[in-house]
Structure formats: C-alpha cells, structure tokens
Backbone as a chain_set.jsonl record, in Angstrom:
{"seq": "XXXXXXXXXXXXXXXXXXXXXXXXXXXXXXXXXXXXXXXXXXXXXXXXXXXXXXXXXXXXXXXXXXXXXXXXXXXXXXXXXXXXXXXXXXXXXXXXXXXXXXXXXXXXXXXXXXXXXXXXXXXXXXXXXXXXXXXXXXXXXXXXXXXXXXXXXXXXXXXXXXXXXXXXXXXXXXXXXXXXXXXXXXXXXXXXXXXXXXXXXXXXXX", "coords": {"N": [[26.873, -36.481, 4.964], [24.117, -34.318, 4.849], [22.054, -33.592, 7.548], [18.485, -33.623, 8.196], [17.755, -31.564, 9.925], [19.911, -29.702, 9.682], [19.627, -29.087, 6.993], [17.127, -27.834, 6.983], [17.772, -25.563, 8.461], [19.521, -24.282, 6.671], [17.764, -23.674, 4.574], [15.922, -21.935, 5.829], [17.656, -19.865, 6.595], [18.481, -18.92, 4.091], [16.03, -17.998, 3.168], [15.516, -15.901, 4.946], [17.596, -14.162, 4.273], [16.751, -13.421, 1.721], [14.401, -12.068, 2.345], [15.398, -9.909, 3.869], [16.88, -8.69, 1.897], [14.907, -7.863, 0.111], [13.616, -5.992, 1.692], [15.59, -4.073, 1.956], [15.765, -3.023, -0.571], [13.606, -1.403, -1.052], [11.519, 1.257, 0.162], [9.065, 0.555, 0.939], [6.955, 2.151, 0.253], [4.321, 3.051, -1.931], [4.591, 4.299, -5.166], [2.969, 7.164, -6.404], [0.723, 9.146, -8.322], [-1.186, 12.021, -8.216], [-3.587, 13.236, -10.113], [-4.696, 16.403, -11.5], [-7.809, 17.575, -10.235], [-10.889, 16.566, -11.666], [-13.504, 18.647, -12.392], [-16.843, 20.006, -12.054], [-18.889, 22.8, -12.06], [-17.352, 24.16, -10.247], [-14.847, 26.631, -9.508], [-11.605, 27.299, -11.013], [-9.747, 27.903, -9.026], [-10.999, 26.82, -6.74], [-10.992, 24.097, -7.372], [-8.222, 23.602, -7.401], [-7.577, 24.108, -4.736], [-8.97, 22.078, -3.427], [-7.643, 19.795, -4.381], [-5.065, 20.261, -3.39], [-5.504, 20.06, -0.621], [-6.294, 17.388, -0.455], [-3.97, 16.043, -1.355], [-2.17, 16.805, 0.649], [-3.285, 15.457, 2.81], [-2.792, 12.794, 2.068], [0.007, 12.791, 2.075], [0.485, 13.167, 4.776], [-0.113, 10.687, 5.851], [2.022, 9.127, 5.209], [2.168, 6.858, 3.627], [2.401, 6.743, 0.867], [4.588, 7.502, -1.91], [4.661, 10.369, -3.381], [4.417, 11.882, -6.587], [5.87, 14.928, -7.442], [4.413, 18.144, -8.243], [5.994, 19.581, -9.976], [7.575, 17.62, -11.245], [5.52, 16.243, -12.474], [4.564, 18.179, -14.223], [6.729, 18.401, -15.938], [6.763, 15.914, -17.2], [4.179, 15.637, -18.161], [2.926, 18.076, -19.8], [0.975, 20.699, -18.564], [-0.379, 19.078, -16.822], [-0.354, 19.572, -14.108], [-2.163, 21.496, -13.706], [-5.425, 22.875, -12.967], [-8.276, 21.074, -14.089], [-11.079, 20.849, -16.269], [-12.038, 19.05, -18.008], [-13.001, 15.819, -19.079], [-11.23, 12.955, -18.095], [-10.811, 9.66, -18.951], [-11.029, 6.5, -17.183], [-9.591, 4.567, -18.497], [-7.488, 5.913, -19.669], [-5.735, 6.45, -17.645], [-3.778, 4.539, -17.034], [-1.775, 4.635, -19.184], [-0.88, 7.244, -18.613], [0.176, 6.895, -16.053], [2.319, 5.166, -16.605], [3.877, 6.825, -18.148], [4.567, 8.717, -16.282], [6.028, 7.143, -14.668], [5.108, 5.792, -12.334], [3.567, 3.644, -9.866], [0.807, 3.723, -9.459], [-2.132, 5.69, -10.269], [-4.111, 8.418, -9.268], [-7.31, 9.73, -9.668], [-9.653, 12.253, -9.164], [-13.006, 13.116, -9.225], [-15.105, 15.904, -8.89], [-18.243, 17.243, -8.442], [-20.574, 19.927, -8.491], [-23.821, 21.01, -7.814], [-26.74, 22.856, -7.357], [-26.188, 23.353, -4.602], [-25.276, 20.905, -3.755], [-22.849, 18.259, -3.574], [-20.924, 15.89, -5.382], [-18.528, 13.388, -5.18], [-15.98, 11.462, -6.573], [-13.558, 9.094, -6.108], [-10.848, 7.566, -7.621], [-8.48, 4.982, -8.085], [-5.984, 3.721, -10.086], [-4.026, 1.036, -11.244], [-0.939, 1.361, -12.826], [0.408, -0.542, -14.343], [-1.354, -2.536, -15.412], [-3.786, -1.304, -15.802], [-5.742, -1.838, -13.931], [-8.515, -1.234, -11.848], [-8.113, -0.365, -8.649], [-9.214, 0.921, -6.509], [-12.187, 2.582, -5.71], [-14.497, 5.02, -4.897], [-17.499, 6.674, -4.067], [-18.788, 9.746, -2.921], [-21.434, 11.507, -1.617], [-22.533, 14.73, -0.838], [-24.095, 17.277, 0.989], [-23.921, 20.618, 1.613], [-21.72, 23.238, 2.764], [-19.005, 24.625, 0.837], [-16.705, 25.072, 2.301], [-16.809, 23.152, 4.348], [-16.545, 20.854, 2.813], [-13.944, 21.213, 1.91], [-12.405, 21.364, 4.298], [-13.099, 19.127, 5.825], [-14.364, 16.831, 4.477], [-12.737, 16.253, 2.191], [-10.023, 15.853, 3.297], [-10.618, 13.596, 4.878], [-11.287, 11.676, 2.958], [-8.847, 11.387, 1.717], [-7.397, 10.155, 3.781], [-8.866, 7.809, 4.024], [-8.366, 6.55, 1.587], [-5.622, 6.099, 1.901], [-5.642, 4.247, 3.944], [-6.808, 2.066, 2.844], [-6.847, -1.327, 1.652], [-4.82, -2.131, -0.842], [-4.364, -3.979, -3.736], [-1.531, -4.26, -4.625], [1.946, -4.133, -5.305], [4.535, -5.108, -2.956], [3.631, -7.5, -0.543], [4.003, -6.604, 2.439], [3.099, -7.357, 4.92], [2.911, -10.126, 4.736], [5.566, -10.715, 4.254], [6.709, -9.996, 6.701], [5.45, -11.816, 8.459], [6.389, -14.195, 7.37], [9.131, -13.935, 7.804], [9.253, -13.897, 10.626], [8.259, -16.437, 11.143], [10.303, -17.961, 10.01], [12.493, -17.337, 11.686], [11.517, -18.362, 14.085], [11.4, -21.074, 13.439], [14.096, -21.683, 13.038], [15.136, -21.269, 15.621], [13.723, -23.238, 16.977], [14.68, -25.601, 15.775], [17.382, -25.427, 16.413], [17.249, -25.724, 19.184], [16.298, -28.324, 19.363], [18.384, -29.743, 18.138], [20.468, -29.142, 19.821], [19.835, -30.279, 22.217], [20.673, -32.717, 24.52], [20.495, -36.276, 24.23], [18.254, -37.647, 26.346], [18.544, -40.056, 28.896], [16.72, -43.1, 28.939], [14.245, -43.723, 31.401], [14.886, -46.044, 34.039], [13.332, -49.15, 34.141], [11.727, -50.503, 36.736], [11.73, -53.677, 37.994], [10.273, -56.257, 39.822], [10.437, -59.285, 41.481], [7.941, -61.177, 42.804], [7.915, -62.266, 46.177], [7.941, -65.513, 46.839]], "CA": [[25.492, -36.282, 4.528], [23.461, -33.268, 5.63], [20.844, -34.046, 8.238], [17.277, -32.838, 7.918], [17.783, -30.341, 10.725], [20.832, -28.748, 9.065], [19.032, -28.664, 5.721], [16.071, -26.866, 7.301], [18.436, -24.328, 8.867], [20.021, -23.626, 5.466], [16.623, -23.136, 3.836], [15.391, -20.783, 6.567], [18.628, -18.786, 6.513], [18.382, -18.363, 2.742], [14.771, -17.262, 3.105], [15.658, -14.65, 5.689], [18.441, -13.273, 3.488], [15.924, -12.889, 0.646], [13.491, -11.092, 2.946], [16.146, -8.703, 4.214], [17.251, -8.038, 0.647], [13.729, -7.167, -0.411], [13.364, -4.823, 2.533], [16.603, -3.053, 1.726], [15.635, -2.473, -1.902], [12.438, -0.538, -1.167], [11.072, 1.858, 1.41], [7.719, 0.048, 1.225], [5.934, 3.108, -0.158], [3.865, 2.925, -3.306], [4.688, 5.553, -5.917], [1.602, 7.59, -6.722], [0.503, 10.455, -8.928], [-2.546, 12.538, -8.059], [-3.843, 14.15, -11.214], [-5.602, 17.512, -11.188], [-9.194, 17.141, -10.067], [-11.901, 16.846, -12.694], [-14.575, 19.337, -11.671], [-17.967, 20.657, -12.721], [-19.579, 23.701, -11.15], [-16.392, 24.781, -9.339], [-13.864, 27.466, -10.173], [-10.268, 26.739, -11.093], [-9.125, 28.048, -7.709], [-11.61, 25.856, -5.825], [-10.482, 22.776, -7.719], [-6.831, 23.512, -6.966], [-7.545, 24.034, -3.271], [-9.409, 20.734, -3.04], [-6.56, 18.851, -4.671], [-3.97, 20.511, -2.446], [-5.878, 19.51, 0.683], [-6.292, 15.933, -0.615], [-2.573, 15.614, -1.433], [-1.576, 16.978, 1.975], [-3.789, 14.369, 3.656], [-2.055, 11.587, 1.686], [1.388, 12.932, 2.54], [0.502, 13.033, 6.237], [-0.191, 9.273, 6.218], [3.354, 8.549, 4.943], [2.064, 5.559, 2.963], [2.737, 6.846, -0.543], [5.641, 8.387, -2.402], [3.919, 11.123, -4.379], [5.127, 12.643, -7.611], [5.695, 16.365, -7.244], [3.763, 18.849, -9.343], [7.026, 19.965, -10.94], [7.895, 16.439, -12.052], [4.359, 15.941, -13.296], [4.491, 19.178, -15.286], [7.781, 18.099, -16.909], [6.405, 14.726, -17.968], [2.876, 15.866, -18.794], [2.674, 19.517, -19.811], [-0.391, 21.08, -18.224], [-1.008, 18.092, -15.938], [-0.456, 20.081, -12.738], [-3.149, 22.565, -13.683], [-6.821, 22.499, -12.778], [-8.895, 20.594, -15.32], [-12.533, 20.691, -16.283], [-12.356, 18.122, -19.085], [-13.072, 14.467, -18.531], [-10.23, 11.93, -18.397], [-11.41, 8.357, -18.685], [-10.222, 5.579, -16.385], [-8.71, 3.819, -19.391], [-6.297, 6.703, -20.013], [-4.873, 6.638, -16.474], [-2.645, 3.619, -17.093], [-0.683, 5.229, -19.967], [-0.341, 8.395, -17.896], [1.012, 6.38, -14.969], [3.564, 4.643, -17.18], [4.691, 7.955, -18.578], [5.076, 9.345, -15.061], [6.854, 6.136, -13.984], [4.56, 5.533, -11.008], [2.819, 2.395, -9.779], [-0.635, 3.967, -9.524], [-2.576, 7.053, -10.548], [-5.375, 8.769, -8.625], [-8.099, 10.786, -10.295], [-10.818, 12.604, -8.351], [-14.035, 13.943, -9.85], [-15.955, 16.632, -7.951], [-19.32, 17.968, -9.129], [-21.439, 20.73, -7.616], [-25.053, 21.528, -8.413], [-27.816, 23.179, -6.408], [-25.732, 23.222, -3.226], [-24.882, 19.528, -3.455], [-21.567, 17.843, -4.137], [-20.651, 14.462, -5.598], [-17.086, 13.193, -5.291], [-15.606, 10.091, -6.938], [-12.103, 8.877, -6.005], [-10.456, 6.353, -8.336], [-7.05, 4.679, -8.141], [-5.746, 2.729, -11.132], [-2.646, 0.556, -11.327], [-0.379, 1.733, -14.125], [0.907, -1.707, -15.089], [-2.376, -3.279, -16.154], [-5.024, -0.509, -15.847], [-6.739, -2.393, -13.02], [-9.081, -0.301, -10.88], [-7.862, -0.919, -7.322], [-9.98, 1.637, -5.487], [-13.189, 3.505, -6.239], [-15.491, 5.373, -3.89], [-18.306, 7.866, -4.35], [-19.276, 10.428, -1.732], [-22.436, 12.542, -1.871], [-22.476, 15.655, 0.287], [-24.896, 18.502, 0.91], [-23.41, 21.558, 2.606], [-20.882, 24.329, 2.309], [-17.713, 24.287, 0.24], [-15.691, 25.089, 3.358], [-16.838, 21.845, 5.013], [-15.968, 19.903, 1.865], [-12.501, 21.449, 1.881], [-11.753, 21.156, 5.584], [-13.458, 17.861, 6.482], [-14.64, 15.696, 3.581], [-11.571, 15.957, 1.352], [-8.961, 15.179, 4.072], [-11.072, 12.271, 5.306], [-11.185, 10.767, 1.815], [-7.429, 11.079, 1.548], [-7.015, 9.173, 4.805], [-9.535, 6.537, 3.696], [-7.604, 5.931, 0.504], [-4.345, 5.644, 2.434], [-5.851, 3.102, 4.835], [-7.42, 0.97, 2.095], [-5.965, -2.421, 1.252], [-4.667, -2.08, -2.287], [-3.702, -5.18, -4.241], [-0.43, -3.813, -5.464], [3.244, -4.047, -4.643], [4.966, -6.18, -2.068], [2.809, -7.73, 0.646], [4.949, -6.535, 3.545], [2.588, -8.103, 6.062], [3.294, -11.524, 4.556], [7.013, -10.782, 4.428], [6.993, -9.969, 8.135], [5.029, -13.086, 9.037], [7.296, -15.231, 6.883], [10.395, -13.775, 8.498], [9.082, -14.334, 12.013], [8.132, -17.899, 11.137], [11.618, -18.532, 9.748], [13.296, -17.217, 12.907], [11.007, -19.323, 15.053], [11.778, -22.427, 13.03], [15.525, -21.855, 13.305], [15.319, -21.424, 17.065], [13.181, -24.547, 17.373], [15.582, -26.655, 15.32], [18.602, -25.347, 17.214], [16.979, -26.3, 20.499], [16.207, -29.787, 19.242], [19.696, -30.307, 17.832], [21.384, -28.937, 20.938], [19.357, -30.961, 23.409], [21.257, -34.069, 24.601], [19.534, -37.362, 24.355], [18.049, -37.996, 27.756], [18.443, -41.521, 29.041], [15.402, -43.638, 29.29], [14.138, -44.092, 32.815], [14.991, -47.481, 34.294], [12.087, -49.816, 34.515], [11.968, -51.316, 37.942], [10.978, -54.941, 37.998], [10.437, -56.975, 41.099], [9.85, -60.613, 41.533], [7.213, -61.352, 44.069], [8.481, -63.287, 47.059], [7.034, -66.656, 46.876]], "C": [[24.805, -35.274, 5.454], [22.186, -33.815, 6.26], [19.676, -33.146, 7.895], [17.283, -31.519, 8.682], [18.688, -29.288, 10.119], [20.294, -28.229, 7.742], [17.952, -27.617, 5.953], [16.661, -25.529, 7.708], [18.939, -23.569, 7.643], [18.883, -22.979, 4.683], [16.098, -21.876, 4.508], [16.339, -19.603, 6.5], [18.592, -18.115, 5.15], [17.128, -17.523, 2.588], [14.889, -15.916, 3.798], [16.558, -13.661, 4.953], [17.649, -12.646, 2.339], [14.971, -11.829, 1.168], [14.214, -9.797, 3.253], [16.586, -7.96, 2.962], [16.101, -7.271, 0.049], [13.435, -5.913, 0.381], [14.357, -3.712, 2.257], [16.463, -2.377, 0.377], [14.48, -1.503, -2.021], [12.091, 0.028, 0.19], [9.659, 1.432, 1.756], [6.611, 0.983, 0.796], [5.597, 2.929, -1.632], [3.962, 4.28, -3.994], [3.324, 5.897, -6.508], [1.611, 8.968, -7.355], [-0.96, 10.835, -8.741], [-2.772, 13.587, -9.138], [-4.713, 15.322, -10.752], [-7.054, 17.037, -11.147], [-10.027, 17.5, -11.299], [-13.104, 17.463, -11.992], [-15.651, 19.841, -12.623], [-18.645, 21.544, -11.686], [-18.669, 24.344, -10.126], [-15.413, 25.619, -10.147], [-12.518, 26.757, -10.201], [-9.571, 26.796, -9.742], [-9.685, 27.032, -6.715], [-11.098, 24.445, -6.11], [-9.05, 22.575, -7.258], [-6.726, 23.393, -5.453], [-7.972, 22.657, -2.781], [-8.292, 19.719, -3.256], [-5.414, 19.026, -3.692], [-4.278, 19.907, -1.077], [-5.855, 17.977, 0.644], [-4.858, 15.403, -0.618], [-1.896, 15.727, -0.068], [-2.028, 15.878, 2.934], [-3.066, 13.065, 3.34], [-0.623, 11.637, 2.202], [1.475, 12.692, 4.045], [0.449, 11.579, 6.678], [1.137, 8.547, 6.013], [3.278, 7.179, 4.28], [2.582, 5.612, 1.524], [3.954, 7.738, -0.775], [5.047, 9.134, -3.603], [4.845, 11.854, -5.348], [4.841, 14.121, -7.395], [5.013, 16.987, -8.461], [4.775, 19.252, -10.408], [7.396, 18.801, -11.851], [6.738, 16.079, -12.975], [4.261, 16.908, -14.472], [5.548, 18.915, -16.353], [7.409, 16.927, -17.799], [5.118, 14.916, -18.763], [2.574, 17.363, -18.774], [1.206, 19.834, -19.555], [-1.051, 20.153, -17.243], [-1.212, 18.629, -14.534], [-1.483, 21.201, -12.62], [-4.539, 22.002, -13.437], [-7.437, 22.103, -14.121], [-10.415, 20.575, -15.163], [-12.964, 19.865, -17.489], [-12.213, 16.709, -18.561], [-11.902, 13.612, -19.033], [-10.849, 10.591, -18.04], [-10.458, 7.503, -17.867], [-9.204, 4.854, -17.258], [-7.442, 4.586, -19.729], [-5.336, 6.87, -18.847], [-3.638, 5.747, -16.518], [-1.504, 4.165, -17.958], [-0.06, 6.45, -19.295], [0.591, 7.953, -16.773], [2.34, 5.85, -15.474], [4.477, 5.776, -17.617], [5.309, 8.682, -17.384], [5.968, 8.416, -14.253], [6.418, 5.944, -12.532], [3.755, 4.243, -11.045], [1.323, 2.61, -9.974], [-0.917, 5.442, -9.77], [-3.933, 7.257, -9.891], [-6.035, 9.901, -9.409], [-9.35, 10.998, -9.45], [-11.74, 13.507, -9.171], [-14.853, 14.613, -8.745], [-16.967, 17.455, -8.752], [-20.146, 18.738, -8.101], [-22.645, 21.222, -8.418], [-26.086, 21.712, -7.305], [-27.4, 22.956, -4.946], [-25.351, 21.82, -2.813], [-23.582, 19.193, -4.166], [-21.565, 16.327, -4.324], [-19.156, 14.325, -5.87], [-16.797, 11.719, -5.569], [-14.085, 9.991, -6.937], [-11.769, 7.547, -6.663], [-8.943, 6.211, -8.319], [-6.853, 3.522, -9.106], [-4.276, 2.334, -11.132], [-2.114, 0.792, -12.735], [-0.045, 0.514, -14.981], [-0.156, -2.344, -15.97], [-3.733, -2.577, -16.203], [-6.123, -1.078, -14.948], [-7.193, -1.337, -12.021], [-8.978, -0.92, -9.488], [-8.715, -0.263, -6.244], [-10.952, 2.579, -6.18], [-14.232, 3.755, -5.161], [-16.195, 6.663, -4.285], [-18.845, 8.423, -3.041], [-20.26, 11.502, -2.179], [-22.539, 13.415, -0.631], [-23.333, 16.882, 0.007], [-24.408, 19.443, 1.999], [-22.555, 22.62, 1.963], [-19.564, 23.82, 1.723], [-16.627, 24.212, 1.307], [-15.649, 23.759, 4.102], [-16.25, 20.759, 4.112], [-14.445, 20.004, 1.882], [-11.821, 21.016, 3.173], [-11.978, 19.766, 6.171], [-13.547, 16.689, 5.511], [-13.395, 15.297, 2.796], [-10.439, 15.3, 2.152], [-9.353, 13.776, 4.518], [-10.963, 11.265, 4.173], [-9.732, 10.434, 1.503], [-6.957, 10.033, 2.541], [-7.655, 7.816, 4.526], [-8.786, 5.811, 2.58], [-6.295, 5.349, 1.031], [-4.489, 4.415, 3.319], [-6.455, 1.905, 4.118], [-6.385, -0.089, 1.764], [-5.935, -2.489, -0.264], [-3.856, -3.282, -2.746], [-2.6, -4.773, -5.205], [0.849, -3.804, -4.651], [3.52, -5.25, -3.748], [4.035, -6.296, -0.872], [3.726, -7.779, 1.85], [4.432, -7.244, 4.786], [2.959, -9.575, 5.96], [4.803, -11.702, 4.728], [7.368, -10.841, 5.908], [6.636, -11.293, 8.793], [5.977, -14.209, 8.637], [8.643, -15.15, 7.598], [10.331, -14.254, 9.93], [8.993, -15.854, 12.092], [9.483, -18.565, 10.906], [12.517, -18.475, 10.97], [12.84, -18.231, 13.943], [11.411, -20.743, 14.726], [13.249, -22.697, 13.306], [15.783, -22.075, 14.797], [14.845, -22.793, 17.537], [14.147, -25.668, 16.997], [16.868, -26.644, 16.131], [18.412, -25.95, 18.597], [16.942, -27.816, 20.422], [17.566, -30.409, 18.986], [20.65, -30.194, 19.008], [20.989, -29.652, 22.199], [19.959, -32.365, 23.469], [20.167, -35.112, 24.748], [19.421, -37.769, 25.82], [17.894, -39.505, 27.873], [17.033, -41.936, 29.403], [15.347, -43.978, 30.77], [14.185, -45.611, 32.98], [13.639, -48.028, 34.714], [12.376, -50.767, 35.676], [11.073, -52.564, 37.873], [11.24, -55.63, 39.339], [9.745, -58.323, 40.986], [9.154, -60.787, 42.848], [7.84, -62.488, 44.892], [7.463, -64.415, 47.169], [7.033, -67.257, 48.261]], "O": [[24.902, -35.367, 6.678], [21.353, -34.422, 5.587], [19.853, -32.047, 7.37], [16.868, -30.486, 8.157], [18.313, -28.119, 10.036], [20.485, -27.06, 7.407], [17.863, -26.634, 5.218], [16.129, -24.478, 7.352], [18.803, -22.347, 7.576], [19.024, -21.862, 4.185], [15.856, -20.868, 3.845], [15.899, -18.461, 6.364], [18.663, -16.889, 5.054], [17.152, -16.465, 1.958], [14.41, -14.904, 3.285], [16.318, -12.454, 4.999], [17.849, -11.475, 2.016], [14.755, -10.807, 0.517], [13.72, -8.713, 2.943], [16.659, -6.731, 2.964], [16.278, -6.164, -0.461], [13.05, -4.889, -0.184], [14.004, -2.534, 2.316], [16.98, -1.276, 0.182], [14.385, -0.819, -3.04], [12.321, -0.596, 1.225], [9.103, 1.889, 2.755], [5.436, 0.653, 0.955], [6.472, 2.689, -2.464], [3.477, 5.285, -3.474], [2.623, 5.036, -7.039], [2.395, 9.84, -6.98], [-1.859, 10.061, -9.069], [-2.217, 14.685, -9.082], [-5.388, 15.232, -9.726], [-7.462, 16.191, -11.943], [-9.887, 18.574, -11.884], [-13.666, 16.851, -11.084], [-15.416, 20.068, -13.809], [-18.942, 21.103, -10.575], [-19.156, 25.013, -9.214], [-15.177, 25.351, -11.325], [-12.309, 25.757, -9.515], [-8.882, 25.852, -9.354], [-8.933, 26.447, -5.935], [-10.805, 23.688, -5.184], [-8.697, 21.498, -6.776], [-5.88, 22.658, -4.943], [-7.4, 22.129, -1.827], [-8.036, 18.879, -2.393], [-4.851, 18.042, -3.214], [-3.404, 19.31, -0.449], [-5.438, 17.342, 1.613], [-4.568, 14.412, 0.052], [-1.136, 14.842, 0.324], [-1.249, 15.419, 3.769], [-2.756, 12.301, 4.255], [-0.102, 10.641, 2.705], [2.43, 12.084, 4.527], [0.917, 11.255, 7.769], [1.353, 7.474, 6.577], [4.234, 6.408, 4.363], [3.137, 4.633, 1.025], [4.295, 8.596, 0.04], [4.949, 8.586, -4.701], [5.9, 12.365, -4.974], [3.692, 14.512, -7.187], [5.036, 16.43, -9.559], [4.461, 19.264, -11.599], [7.516, 18.961, -13.066], [6.946, 15.661, -14.114], [3.917, 16.508, -15.584], [5.313, 19.167, -17.535], [7.695, 16.929, -18.996], [4.983, 14.426, -19.884], [2.011, 17.858, -17.797], [0.314, 19.317, -20.228], [-2.191, 20.402, -16.85], [-2.131, 18.203, -13.835], [-1.65, 21.786, -11.55], [-4.801, 20.821, -13.663], [-7.157, 22.714, -15.152], [-10.952, 20.324, -14.083], [-14.104, 19.96, -17.941], [-11.385, 16.444, -17.69], [-11.625, 13.555, -20.231], [-11.358, 10.417, -16.932], [-9.249, 7.736, -17.849], [-8.093, 4.562, -16.817], [-6.421, 3.976, -20.044], [-4.231, 7.381, -19.032], [-2.563, 6.16, -16.083], [-0.358, 4.162, -17.508], [1.148, 6.667, -19.394], [1.65, 8.542, -16.559], [3.376, 6.061, -14.843], [5.697, 5.697, -17.474], [6.426, 9.194, -17.463], [6.59, 8.834, -13.276], [7.244, 5.933, -11.619], [3.315, 3.799, -12.106], [0.647, 1.779, -10.581], [-0.083, 6.312, -9.521], [-4.798, 6.383, -9.946], [-5.396, 10.892, -9.762], [-10.022, 10.04, -9.069], [-11.314, 14.518, -9.73], [-15.247, 13.961, -7.778], [-16.6, 18.251, -9.616], [-20.385, 18.263, -6.991], [-22.52, 21.76, -9.518], [-26.274, 20.851, -6.447], [-28.178, 22.43, -4.151], [-25.124, 21.568, -1.629], [-23.256, 19.759, -5.21], [-22.133, 15.586, -3.522], [-18.592, 15.054, -6.686], [-17.31, 10.838, -4.88], [-13.406, 10.709, -7.67], [-12.338, 6.515, -6.307], [-8.212, 7.183, -8.511], [-7.476, 2.47, -8.963], [-3.392, 3.185, -11.034], [-2.773, 0.456, -13.719], [-0.2, 0.544, -16.202], [0.099, -2.659, -17.132], [-4.727, -3.185, -16.601], [-7.305, -0.825, -15.18], [-6.377, -0.635, -11.425], [-9.676, -1.887, -9.183], [-8.913, -0.841, -5.175], [-10.587, 3.286, -7.119], [-14.781, 2.817, -4.583], [-15.576, 7.61, -4.77], [-19.298, 7.681, -2.17], [-19.935, 12.32, -3.039], [-22.622, 12.911, 0.489], [-23.291, 17.449, -1.085], [-24.472, 19.108, 3.182], [-22.653, 22.872, 0.763], [-19.082, 22.741, 2.067], [-15.728, 23.376, 1.221], [-14.569, 23.284, 4.453], [-15.55, 19.861, 4.58], [-13.748, 18.989, 1.869], [-10.773, 20.37, 3.139], [-11.144, 19.275, 6.931], [-12.882, 15.671, 5.7], [-13.044, 14.118, 2.749], [-9.93, 14.265, 1.719], [-8.519, 12.871, 4.534], [-10.585, 10.117, 4.402], [-9.425, 9.322, 1.074], [-6.203, 9.127, 2.185], [-7.036, 6.781, 4.773], [-8.601, 4.595, 2.636], [-5.903, 4.244, 0.657], [-3.553, 3.623, 3.432], [-6.602, 0.838, 4.714], [-5.199, 0.207, 1.613], [-6.924, -2.864, -0.894], [-2.788, -3.565, -2.203], [-2.718, -4.919, -6.421], [0.839, -3.504, -3.457], [2.821, -6.263, -3.794], [3.691, -5.289, -0.254], [4.182, -8.851, 2.248], [5.221, -7.688, 5.619], [3.285, -10.208, 6.965], [5.262, -12.705, 5.274], [8.216, -11.631, 6.322], [7.411, -11.832, 9.584], [6.327, -15.063, 9.452], [9.225, -16.174, 7.956], [11.239, -14.937, 10.405], [9.57, -16.478, 12.982], [9.79, -19.593, 11.51], [13.224, -19.437, 11.269], [13.657, -18.879, 14.598], [11.729, -21.528, 15.619], [13.62, -23.784, 13.748], [16.551, -22.957, 15.182], [15.476, -23.427, 18.383], [14.403, -26.571, 17.794], [17.39, -27.697, 16.498], [19.309, -26.61, 19.122], [17.476, -28.511, 21.287], [17.885, -31.465, 19.532], [21.533, -31.033, 19.184], [21.743, -29.637, 23.172], [19.765, -33.139, 22.532], [19.094, -34.87, 25.301], [20.4, -38.185, 26.439], [17.214, -40.145, 27.07], [16.283, -41.223, 30.07], [16.326, -44.477, 31.325], [13.614, -46.359, 32.186], [12.919, -47.444, 35.524], [13.172, -51.7, 35.569], [9.854, -52.489, 37.717], [12.34, -55.556, 39.886], [8.635, -58.453, 40.47], [9.745, -60.558, 43.903], [8.235, -63.523, 44.355], [6.305, -64.234, 47.545], [6.33, -68.237, 48.509]]}, "num_chains": 1, "name": "protein.A"}
C-alpha cells in the first residue's frame, strides 16, 4: 500500500513534468499583428514612420512574436500599407484569425490644429475581447511624437498585464512549490524516528 508521503511525491513529480512540458512547447511569447495605423491629418509617409517606430519598440521588449509585413501582405492584401479608412474593433478578431495570431493591435492617430490624439487598442483574436485600450492626447511637434511618444506607448503596451495565454508567473510559482514540497517530504521520510527522552522519576527518601 502506498503511503501518503509516496503518493504526494508522485503527484508533485507528475505536476512538474506537466510544467516542463508546457514550457518546452512554447517560447512564452504572444503572437501579435500590428495593423497599419489609422490616421487623420497625416500623410501616408508619416503614418508609416509612426507604425515602424511603434513596431520597433515592441520588438525591443522581446515580449511578442510579431507577424512580418510580408506575411501580413500575403494573408491580407494591402494590410501592410498605410490606411486612412476606419477599421472597427469588431473586425479585428476575424483579421487575427486569418493571420493566425493570438492578438491584433490597431492604433489610431489624429492631428488637428497642432494637436494629436492617439488610441492604442489590442483585441484577442479568439473571442474579440478588448484586452488593452489607451488614449494619449499630445500637443507639440510631429518629431516628438515620432521619437518619444510612440516608442513609449509601445513599451507601455509590452509591460501591460494582458489576460491572454499561459500565466507563466503561476507556472513558475507552482513549479517552485512542487519542488519545495518534494524536498520537505523527502526530509520527513528520510529522518529516523528519534527516541523519546527518558523520563526520570525519583522516589523521595522517606
């Protein structure tokens, strides 16, 4: 009959094998497609430069596995080009499924009277859930938007907690807990039973 300690060891070992298997099947990066920016009041070249700077900022964080422009153009003809027509959030999910990515990012940038408004949205392809949305209002030069604001927004998106994919933080904690439990049980099972201390009794001399 298997003792409780041995049973616990078997359970923890099985758990650790499952964790290691999950880690080996994925690099932990979320697949992502960044669509051409939706713009108003900007030229085609300006829109392309903004998107390029945003994509480079995401790549530098090493959090995402981005779809290349070539792959995007093959799956969605014209998708890698600058756009000035509105794509709704609801259409991002079908686009993501067609591109075979977990999430899709769409950025709107508007310019009027020397002011800029930027909206960054990330939608999960599987169920069209909006996982990230942020609006930035900026007054200043286009060069500052390109060199400072856009890269910062890329880094903010990469550092955001997105409810998608494997929770690797929980996997790590679970693995550490399993190792600790195994070590604890091994120590308890390997520790010899210590004899009870002798109780000294004395009869008072009458």
